[in-house]
C-alpha positions in Angstrom: -6.7 -12.9 -10.7 -5.1 -10.0 -12.6 -2.2 -8.1 -11.3 -3.2 -4.9 -12.9 -6.5 -2.9 -12.8 -6.0 -0.3 -15.5 -7.2 2.5 -13.1 -4.0 4.2 -13.4 -3.6 4.4 -17.1 -4.5 8.0 -17.3 -1.7 8.9 -14.7 -3.8 8.9 -11.5 -4.0 6.5 -8.6 -6.3 6.1 -5.5 -5.7 6.9 -2.0 -7.5 6.4 1.3 -9.4 9.6 2.0 -7.3 11.7 -0.3 -9.3 10.7 -3.4 -7.4 10.2 -6.7 -4.1 11.9 -7.1 -1.9 12.4 -10.0 1.0 10.0 -10.2 3.4 12.8 -10.3 2.1 14.5 -7.2 4.5 14.8 -4.1 2.5 12.3 -2.3 2.7 9.7 -5.1 6.6 10.6 -5.4 7.1 10.1 -1.7 5.2 6.7 -1.9 7.4 5.6 -4.7 10.6 6.7 -2.9 9.3 4.6 0.1 8.5 1.7 -2.1 12.2 1.8 -3.5 13.6 2.0 0.1 11.7 -1.1 1.2 12.8 -3.1 -1.9 16.4 -1.8 -1.6 16.5 -3.0 2.2 15.0 -6.4 0.9 17.9 -6.6 -1.5 20.3 -6.0 1.4 18.6 -8.6 3.6 19.0 -11.2 0.8 22.9 -10.8 1.0 23.1 -10.4 4.9 23.5 -13.7 6.9 23.4 -12.1 10.2 19.9 -13.0 11.7 20.0 -10.1 14.3 20.5 -7.5 11.6 18.2 -9.1 9.2 15.4 -9.2 11.9 15.8 -5.4 12.5 15.9 -4.6 8.8 12.7 -6.6 8.5 11.1 -4.6 11.2 11.9 -1.4 9.5 10.4 -2.8 6.2 7.1 -3.4 8.2 7.3 0.1 9.8 8.0 1.8 6.4 4.7 0.2 5.1 3.0 1.9 8.1 4.7 5.2 7.0 2.9 4.6 3.5 -0.3 3.9 4.9 -0.2 6.9 7.0 1.0 9.1 4.1 -1.6 7.9 1.7 -4.6 8.3 4.0 -6.2 11.5 5.2 -6.5 12.6 8.6 -10.2 11.5 8.7 -9.3 8.0 7.4 -5.9 7.3 9.1 -4.7 3.6 9.1 -1.8 2.3 11.0 -0.3 5.6 12.1 3.3 6.0 12.4 3.7 7.3 16.1 6.2 8.4 18.6 6.9 4.8 19.7 8.1 3.9 16.1 10.6 6.9 16.1 11.5 5.9 19.6 12.3 2.3 18.3 14.5 3.5 15.7 16.5 5.7 18.1 16.8 2.9 20.6 17.9 0.2 18.0 20.4 2.9 16.3 21.9 3.5 19.8 22.1 -0.2 20.6 23.9 -0.8 17.3 26.2 2.1 17.9 27.3 1.1 21.3 29.4 -1.7 19.7 31.1 0.3 17.0 34.0 2.5 16.9 33.0 6.2 17.3 33.0 8.3 14.1 32.1 11.8 13.3 33.4 11.4 9.7 32.0 10.3 6.3 32.9 6.9 5.3 33.4 5.5 1.8 30.8 2.7 1.0 32.0 -0.4 -0.6 34.2 -2.3 2.3 31.9 -5.1 2.1 28.9 -6.1 -0.2 26.5 -6.1 2.6 27.5 -2.7 3.9 27.5 -1.1 0.4 23.9 -2.3 -0.1 22.8 -0.7 3.3 24.4 2.6 2.1 22.4 2.5 -1.1 19.3 2.0 1.1 20.7 4.9 3.4 20.9 7.2 0.4 17.4 6.3 -0.8 16.3 7.0 2.7 17.6 10.3 2.6 15.8 10.8 -0.8 12.5 9.8 0.8 13.0 12.1 3.7 13.5 15.0 1.4 10.1 13.9 -0.6 8.4 13.8 2.7 9.5 17.3 3.5 8.5 18.4 0.0 5.1 16.6 0.4 4.5 18.3 3.7 4.5 21.7 2.0 1.2 20.8 0.2 -0.3 17.8 2.1 -0.8 16.9 5.6 2.3 14.9 6.7 2.4 14.0 10.4 5.5 15.1 12.4 6.1 11.6 13.4 6.5 10.6 9.6 9.1 13.3 9.2 10.9 12.4 12.3 10.9 8.7 11.3 12.1 9.3 7.9 15.0 11.5 9.4 16.0 8.7 11.8 15.8 5.9 9.1 18.8 7.1 7.4 20.9 7.2 10.7 19.6 3.7 11.5 20.8 2.5 8.1 24.1 4.0 8.6 24.6 2.2 11.8 23.5 -1.1 10.2 26.2 -0.5 7.3 28.7 0.2 9.9 27.7 -2.9 11.8 27.7 -5.1 8.6 31.3 -4.2 8.0 32.4 -4.6 11.5 30.7 -8.2 11.5 32.7 -8.9 8.3 35.9 -7.7 9.9 36.2 -4.6 7.6 37.6 -1.4 8.8 35.8 1.9 7.4 37.6 4.0 5.0 37.1 7.7 5.3 37.1 10.0 2.2 40.2 12.2 1.6 39.7 15.7 0.7 
């Protein structure tokens, strides 16, 4: 079995119900950002030895695949839609993680621990993916649940990064202005 098809050699890719789209379209850009996010979370998971945290991050990866399926399909061929329950899951898990953390309303400097720094990279990629989702929604049908899910993802990853530092016994450091 070949791992390539050659169908994209001219700069287009297939979708579910949207037909072929240019690889530089907002939808393709969003899908690429989500793919990068899922991969960066995988990198973080490989360094985090805390099963409760890695289980949550793996669940997020699975839900991000649902987001991709939702984005790549048209309303007539929707597959595994992201829905309000997925957004609520992110909110609930973010709240649970936050309960055990010191309250902060300030920015933090990533890098207190390797695990936390990797999660902050994922958080930054999540914010870019959210911007891509908003940009794509200007020209394509993107569900409000996808937009909300992408918005909550960066908050969830921020909470995970803080938890990773706490579990390593590292205090957060705030930027000095």
